[in-house]
C-alpha positions in Angstrom: 126.6 66.8 71.2 125.5 69.7 73.3 125.3 72.2 70.4 123.6 69.6 68.2 120.8 68.9 70.7 120.1 72.6 71.3 120.2 73.3 67.6 117.6 70.5 67.0 115.3 71.8 69.8 115.6 75.4 68.6 113.7 74.5 65.4 110.5 74.4 67.4 111.3 76.8 70.2 108.7 79.3 71.5 108.8 82.2 73.8 107.6 81.6 77.4 104.3 83.2 78.4 106.1 84.6 81.5 106.8 88.3 81.2 107.8 89.9 84.6 110.9 91.2 82.8 108.9 93.4 80.4 107.5 95.8 83.0 104.2 94.1 82.7 103.8 94.6 78.9 102.8 91.6 76.8 104.6 92.1 73.6 106.0 88.6 72.6 103.2 86.2 71.9 103.3 82.5 70.9 101.6 81.8 67.6 100.2 78.3 67.2 101.9 76.3 64.5 99.9 75.9 61.4 101.3 72.5 60.3 99.2 69.4 60.7 102.0 67.0 61.5 103.7 66.2 64.8 105.9 68.9 66.4 108.0 69.2 69.5 108.9 72.6 71.0 111.0 73.7 73.8 109.9 76.7 75.9 112.6 78.2 78.0 114.5 77.5 80.2 114.3 80.7 82.1 116.3 81.7 85.3 115.4 85.1 86.8 116.4 86.8 90.1 114.9 90.1 91.4 115.2 92.4 94.4 112.5 94.8 95.3 112.9 97.4 98.0 109.2 97.9 98.3 106.2 95.9 97.1 103.8 96.0 95.3 105.4 99.0 93.9 106.9 96.9 91.1 104.7 95.4 88.4 103.1 92.1 89.2 101.5 91.2 85.9 102.8 87.7 85.6 102.1 84.2 87.0 104.7 84.6 89.8 104.7 87.0 92.8 107.5 89.6 93.0 107.2 90.9 96.6 109.5 92.9 98.8 113.0 91.5 99.2 114.6 88.7 97.1 112.7 86.8 94.5 113.7 83.9 92.3 112.2 82.0 89.4 113.2 79.0 87.3 111.0 77.4 84.7 111.1 75.6 81.3 108.5 74.2 79.0 107.9 71.3 76.6 105.1 71.2 74.1 104.0 68.4 71.8 101.4 68.8 69.1 99.9 66.5 66.5 96.7 65.4 64.9 93.9 65.9 67.5 96.5 66.4 70.3 98.1 69.4 72.0 100.1 68.9 75.3 102.4 71.2 77.2 104.3 71.0 80.5 105.8 74.1 82.1 107.0 73.4 85.6 107.6 76.5 87.7 109.8 76.9 90.8 109.6 80.3 92.5 110.4 81.8 95.9 110.0 85.2 97.4 111.3 86.6 100.7 107.9 88.5 100.9 109.3 90.8 103.5 107.1 92.9 105.7 106.5 96.6 105.3 103.9 98.6 107.1 100.8 99.5 105.1 97.7 99.7 107.3 95.4 101.3 104.7 95.4 98.6 102.0 93.0 96.3 103.8 90.8 97.4 106.7 87.1 97.4 106.4 86.2 97.2 102.7 84.7 94.6 102.7 84.4 93.9 106.5 87.2 91.7 107.7 86.6 87.9 107.9 86.7 86.3 111.3 90.2 85.8 112.7 91.7 88.7 110.9 93.9 91.3 112.6 93.1 94.7 111.3 96.8 95.6 111.4 97.9 92.4 109.6 100.8 93.3 107.3 99.9 93.2 103.6 101.8 93.2 100.4 98.7 93.5 98.3 94.9 93.3 98.8 94.1 89.9 100.4 97.8 89.0 100.3 99.5 88.5 103.7 103.2 89.5 104.0 106.0 89.0 106.5 106.6 85.3 105.9 108.4 83.8 102.9 106.4 82.6 100.0 107.3 79.8 97.5 105.8 77.3 95.3 106.8 74.3 93.2 104.3 73.6 90.3 105.6 70.5 88.6 102.4 69.6 86.8 101.6 73.1 85.4 100.5 72.7 81.8 97.6 71.7 79.6 96.3 68.8 77.6 93.8 69.1 74.7 92.3 66.4 72.6 90.1 66.5 69.5 89.9 68.4 66.2 90.0 72.2 66.0 86.2 72.3 65.7 85.6 70.7 69.1 88.2 69.9 71.8 88.2 68.8 75.4 91.0 69.3 77.8 92.4 70.1 81.2 94.8 72.9 82.1 96.3 74.8 85.1 98.2 77.4 83.1 97.5 81.1 83.5 94.9 82.5 81.1 94.5 85.8 79.4 91.0 86.7 78.4 90.8 90.1 76.6 92.8 92.3 74.3 94.9 94.5 76.6 98.7 94.7 76.1 99.5 96.0 79.6 96.6 94.2 81.5 93.1 93.1 81.0 89.8 93.2 83.0 88.3 89.8 83.0 91.1 87.3 83.4 94.8 88.2 83.4 97.7 85.9 84.5 98.2 87.7 87.8 97.7 84.6 89.9 99.0 81.1 89.8 97.2 78.9 87.3 94.2 77.0 88.7 93.0 73.6 87.6 90.1 73.7 85.2 88.3 71.6 82.6 88.0 72.9 79.1 85.5 72.5 76.2 86.5 74.7 73.3 86.3 74.9 69.5 86.2 77.1 66.4 83.7 77.5 63.5 84.4 79.1 60.1 81.3 80.9 58.9 80.2 80.6 55.3 80.1 83.4 52.7 83.2 85.1 54.1 81.7 85.6 57.6 85.0 85.0 59.3 85.8 82.7 62.2 84.3 82.2 65.7 86.3 80.7 68.5 84.9 79.8 71.9 86.0 78.3 75.3 84.0 77.0 78.2 85.9 76.4 81.4 85.2 75.0 84.9 87.7 75.4 87.6 88.5 75.4 91.3 89.9 78.4 93.3 91.8 78.2 96.6 92.4 80.8 99.3 95.7 81.9 100.6 96.5 79.9 103.8 96.9 83.2 105.8 93.6 84.7 104.7 91.3 83.6 107.6 90.7 80.9 110.1 87.5 79.5 108.7 88.0 76.1 107.0 84.6 76.1 105.5 85.3 78.8 102.9 88.7 77.6 101.7 87.5 76.6 98.2 85.4 78.2 95.5 84.4 77.2 92.0 85.0 79.3 88.9 83.0 79.0 85.7 83.6 81.0 82.5 82.6 81.3 78.9 84.5 83.3 76.2 83.8 83.8 72.5 85.6 85.8 69.8 84.6 86.6 66.3 87.2 87.5 63.6 85.1 89.2 61.0 85.7 88.1 57.4 84.1 91.1 55.8 86.2 93.5 57.9 89.8 92.1 57.9 91.6 92.9 61.1 88.5 93.5 63.2 87.9 91.1 66.1 84.9 91.2 68.6 84.8 89.3 71.8 82.9 88.7 75.0 83.2 86.7 78.2 81.6 86.1 81.5 82.8 84.4 84.6 81.2 83.6 88.0 82.7 82.5 91.3 81.1 81.2 94.5 81.8 78.9 97.4 81.5 75.2 96.9 78.0 74.1 98.0 78.2 72.4 101.4 76.8 68.9 102.0 76.2 68.1 98.4 77.3 64.9 96.5 79.9 65.0 93.8 77.2 64.5 91.2 75.2 67.4 92.6 78.2 69.7 92.6 78.9 68.7 89.0 75.4 69.5 88.0 75.8 73.0 89.5 78.9 73.7 87.6 77.4 72.5 84.3 74.8 75.2 84.5 75.0 77.9 81.8 77.4 80.6 83.0 75.1 83.1 81.1 72.3 82.5 83.6 71.5 85.4 85.9 71.7 83.2 89.0 73.3 79.9 89.5 71.2 77.6 91.7 72.5 75.6 94.7 70.7 73.5 97.2 71.3 76.0 99.9 70.2 79.0 97.9 67.6 78.5 95.2 67.2 80.9 92.3 66.6 84.5 93.5 68.0 88.0 93.9 70.0 87.3 97.0 72.6 85.0 95.3 76.1 84.9 96.8 77.7 84.2 93.4 79.9 87.0 92.1 80.1 87.5 88.4 82.1 89.6 85.9 81.3 90.1 82.3 83.1 92.1 79.6 83.1 92.8 75.8 86.1 93.7 73.8 87.3 94.7 70.3 90.5 94.9 68.5 91.1 96.4 65.0 94.3 95.8 63.2 95.4 97.9 60.2 98.1 95.8 58.6 99.3 98.3 56.1 99.8 101.0 58.7 101.0 98.5 61.4 98.4 100.2 63.7 96.3 98.5 66.4 93.3 99.9 68.4 91.6 98.0 71.1 89.2 98.4 74.0 87.3 96.5 76.7 84.3 97.3 78.7 83.3 95.3 81.7 80.6 95.1 84.3 80.7 93.6 87.8 77.8 92.0 89.8 74.3 91.6 88.4 72.0 94.3 87.1 68.5 94.1 88.6 67.0 93.4 85.2 67.4 94.2 81.5 65.7 97.6 81.9 68.3 98.5 84.6 71.1 97.5 82.3 69.6 99.6 79.5 69.1 102.7 81.7 72.4 102.7 83.6 74.9 100.3 82.0 77.8 102.3 83.6 76.8 101.1 87.1 79.5 98.8 88.6 81.4 99.1 85.3 85.0 99.5 84.2 86.8 100.0 80.9 90.2 99.7 79.2 91.3 101.4 75.9 94.7 101.3 74.2 96.7 101.4 71.0 99.9 100.0 69.5 101.9 101.3 66.6 104.8 99.3 65.0 107.6 100.4 62.7 109.4 97.7 60.8 112.7 97.6 58.9 115.0 94.8 57.8 117.0 94.9 61.1 114.5 96.1 63.8 111.0 96.5 65.0 110.0 99.5 67.1 106.7 99.4 69.1 104.9 102.3 70.8 101.9 101.4 73.0 99.7 103.2 75.5 96.8 102.0 77.7 94.2 103.5 80.0 92.5 101.4 82.6 89.6 102.8 84.7 88.2 100.7 87.6 86.8 103.5 89.7 83.2 103.7 90.9 81.0 105.4 88.3 78.9 108.5 89.0 75.8 106.5 89.6 77.1 106.3 93.2 75.6 109.7 93.7 72.0 108.4 93.4 72.2 104.7 94.2 74.1 102.2 96.3 77.4 101.4 94.5 77.0 97.7 94.7 79.9 95.3 94.4 82.8 96.7 92.5 85.2 94.8 90.3 87.1 92.0 92.2 85.3 92.6 95.5 82.1 91.0 96.6 80.0 91.5 99.8 79.5 87.8 100.5 82.4 86.1 98.7 85.0 87.6 101.0 88.0 86.3 99.1 87.1 88.5 96.2 88.2 87.5 92.7 91.4 85.7 93.8 93.3 82.5 93.8 95.8 81.9 96.6 95.6 85.5 97.5 96.3 86.8 94.0 93.8 88.8 91.9 92.7 86.9 88.8 92.0 90.2 87.0 93.9 93.4 86.4 96.8 94.3 88.8 95.4 97.8 88.7 93.1 96.4 91.4 89.9 97.4 93.0 88.7 101.0 92.4 92.0 102.1 90.8 93.0 103.6 87.5 96.2 103.4 85.4 97.7 105.4 82.6 100.7 103.6 80.9 102.9 104.1 77.9 105.7 102.0 76.6 108.3 102.1 73.8 110.4 99.1 72.9 112.6 97.9 70.1 113.4 94.3 69.0 116.4 93.3 66.9 118.0 90.0 66.0 120.6 90.3 68.7 118.4 91.7 71.5 115.8 94.2 72.6 115.4 97.2 74.9 112.4 99.1 76.2 111.1 101.8 78.5 107.7 102.3 80.1 106.1 104.8 82.4 102.9 104.5 84.5 100.7 106.6 86.7 98.6 104.5 89.0 96.0 105.6 91.6 95.2 102.7 93.8 91.8 102.3 95.5 91.0 106.0 95.0 87.3 105.5 95.8 88.3 104.5 99.3 89.9 107.9 99.8 86.8 109.7 98.7 84.7 107.7 101.2 87.0 108.3 104.0 87.3 112.0 103.2 83.5 112.5 103.1 83.1 110.6 106.4 85.4 113.0 108.2 88.3 110.6 108.6 91.9 111.7 108.7 92.3 111.3 105.0 94.1 114.3 103.4 94.9 113.4 99.8 94.6 110.4 97.4 97.5 108.1 96.9 99.3 108.6 93.5 102.0 106.3 92.2 104.5 106.9 89.4 106.5 104.0 88.0 109.3 103.9 85.5 110.8 100.7 84.0 113.9 100.3 81.8 114.9 96.9 80.4 117.3 95.5 77.9 118.1 92.0 76.7 121.0 90.8 74.5 122.0 87.5 73.0 125.1 86.1 74.8 125.3 82.8 73.1 123.9 81.2 70.0 120.9 79.9 72.0 120.8 82.1 75.1 120.0 85.7 75.9 120.5 87.6 79.2 118.7 90.7 80.3 118.1 93.2 83.1 115.2 95.4 84.2 115.4 98.4 86.6 112.3 100.0 88.0 111.8 103.0 90.1 108.6 103.9 92.0 107.5 107.1 93.7 104.5 106.9 96.0 102.8 110.1 97.1 100.4 110.5 100.1 100.9 107.0 101.5 98.0 106.0 103.6 96.1 109.1 102.3 98.4 111.4 104.4 99.6 114.4 102.5 103.3 114.6 102.5 103.9 111.0 103.6 105.8 109.9 100.5 108.0 106.9 99.8 110.4 105.6 97.0 111.0 102.1 95.9 113.1 100.4 93.3 113.3 97.0 91.6 116.3 95.3 90.0 115.9 92.1 88.0 118.3 90.0 85.9 117.6 86.8 83.9 119.0 84.3 81.5 116.8 82.4 79.1 116.9 80.1 76.1 116.3 82.3 73.1 117.2 80.7 69.7 
């Protein structure tokens, strides 16, 4: 009976969209089923345990938090699809020891600390308190969509990925727990071979981490975003996309109807109007926008992609035209695949640049990616960045090689990461005791093998070397990560 039930479910099984075991690389993607009938799919289950001697020196590109100490994750998923209906449920149970380690430089005065913060408060990551265990049970994590492909409405709290990056993405990566949001989305096939356009409009609510500050009035923020992608019919394999998101605190003292009207404003507007702050240049809302492209060459199994993003608002269109690089960031990468009857081998590399551009030499730098002068929480949900785990003012160079076979897979990746390098330059110019920038090298090895007809087990080992900790030359540290998992993999 046991084998019969699992065999039946395996006909519609997908791979979970959780990938802490891949060193942060997103290589296995779920492709929506093309059939028009009813289908039931099982996602997971997945049981994973990890130990990290230092955090965040292990990759955290995933919807759960791997912090210092012991970490555990259990999840599974169910999905049902049919005419005008898509529903999925993916409960998650995770826990982290979140142990303390001293790191005074990660969060001090950029931006100025909110009221109630201790400047020496231990941190595992920017805006993320450490020293106390973390855990969460998300029983209702999932999504529900109703309507035809041309126009659907829905609600979701699953992590989202907006962009084309394989290692990370600028605008919206699943680095944070999923947040509740309403959806309006659809697709349109253009005539005369013009291709296909897909779009998504979303309204959501963000929460702060309970240890962030002691001000109850700024606990919640709203999030509004619009994304569109165009698969060109006259250039097969070429896809162009763009997106914009805005966050701000919930307006105080407004009715539910008034708040709803605020959220329904066009996210492409330069300013979002609230009763407290009418339209004008001193808006508190933080916005991020990006454009991206991906070009697939099927015959060569070659993929090129890139993304360019801009934070905060330009003063006007003339300013955007003259200095588009101001408060900007970019990502470029490629992937090559070799296929045979028994295996697939992938080689990928990615460069992410979030540092302050050179316009800082002649003008005020403004608000950089993921940090805002008024919205003190930054671009976060429950203390986790919604964007790239490269984080504010950092850069990353990454390369990965992996192979997939019928009975399992293995991979290796290496990364060079410079966190918050602009902070070092500011401290150095101001005469502070900053001697050298922090530089981090990370190496990940992973392997997975089928141990049963329907299950696979795997392990990941990561090593990290951190040079010039706290910008002090010669103050180096080493960390390592070990993770094992068992998951349903028909």
